C-alpha positions as CSV (number, residue, x, y, z in Angstrom):
1,M,-2.2,-17.0,-14.0
2,D,1.6,-15.8,-13.6
3,A,3.5,-17.9,-10.3
4,E,6.0,-15.3,-10.6
5,K,4.2,-12.1,-10.0
6,I,1.8,-13.5,-7.9
7,G,5.1,-14.6,-5.9
8,R,6.6,-11.3,-6.1
9,A,3.2,-9.7,-5.1
10,S,3.4,-11.3,-1.3
11,F,7.5,-10.4,-1.6
12,L,7.0,-6.1,-2.1
13,L,4.0,-7.5,1.0
14,G,6.3,-8.2,3.4
15,G,6.1,-11.9,3.2
16,G,9.7,-12.4,2.1
17,R,13.4,-11.3,2.8
18,Q,15.4,-9.5,0.8
19,Q,18.7,-9.9,3.3
20,V,19.5,-12.9,5.0
21,D,18.8,-11.1,8.8
22,D,15.1,-9.4,7.0
23,K,12.1,-10.6,9.3
24,I,9.0,-12.1,8.0
25,D,5.9,-10.8,8.2
26,L,4.1,-14.5,8.0
27,A,0.4,-12.0,8.2
28,V,0.9,-10.8,4.5
29,G,1.0,-12.5,1.6
30,I,-2.0,-15.1,-1.1
31,S,-4.4,-17.2,-0.3
32,D,-7.3,-18.5,-1.7
33,L,-5.9,-19.0,-5.5
34,K,-8.7,-20.1,-7.6
35,K,-8.0,-22.3,-10.2
36,S,-8.7,-21.2,-14.0
37,A,-11.1,-23.7,-14.5
38,S,-12.9,-23.0,-11.6
39,V,-13.6,-19.3,-12.1
40,Q,-16.6,-17.9,-12.1
41,Q,-17.8,-14.6,-13.2
42,D,-17.9,-11.9,-10.1
43,A,-16.1,-14.6,-7.7
44,P,-12.7,-13.7,-6.4
45,L,-9.5,-15.1,-8.1
46,M,-7.5,-14.6,-5.0
47,R,-7.5,-13.3,-1.6
48,V,-4.7,-10.8,-0.4
49,H,-3.0,-9.9,3.3
50,A,-1.9,-6.6,3.7
51,R,-1.1,-4.9,6.7
52,T,-2.4,-1.6,5.3
53,N,-4.0,-0.3,2.6
54,D,-0.7,1.4,1.0
55,G,0.9,-1.9,1.1
56,L,-2.4,-3.6,-1.0
57,E,-2.9,-0.5,-3.3
58,Q,1.2,-0.9,-4.3
59,V,0.9,-5.0,-5.2
60,L,-3.1,-4.6,-6.9
61,P,-0.9,-3.1,-10.4
62,L,1.0,-6.6,-10.9
63,L,-1.3,-8.8,-9.4
64,R,-3.7,-7.2,-12.5
65,T,-1.4,-8.2,-14.8
66,A,-0.3,-11.2,-13.2
67,T,-4.3,-12.6,-14.8
68,V,-6.3,-13.5,-17.1
69,V,-9.9,-14.0,-17.6
70,G,-11.3,-15.1,-20.7
71,D,-11.3,-17.8,-23.2
72,E,-7.4,-17.2,-24.7
73,C,-4.5,-16.0,-23.1
74,D,-0.8,-14.8,-24.1
75,L,1.5,-16.3,-21.3
């Protein structure tokens, strides 16, 4: 898993600040990340908490590139 991309996705959902006075939305973010050794077929790799479907759709492509499922990865 690429922690930087996962963190960026959380930020884009509203879980971070770009300016000092920006509000952080405590209801959004990423949770329940699975360790690579504990992933089972058809099991979720993480839980994404988004305020809107648009927010979710915005970060899904980034999260798909943040994970590799298989025997080998190219990180």
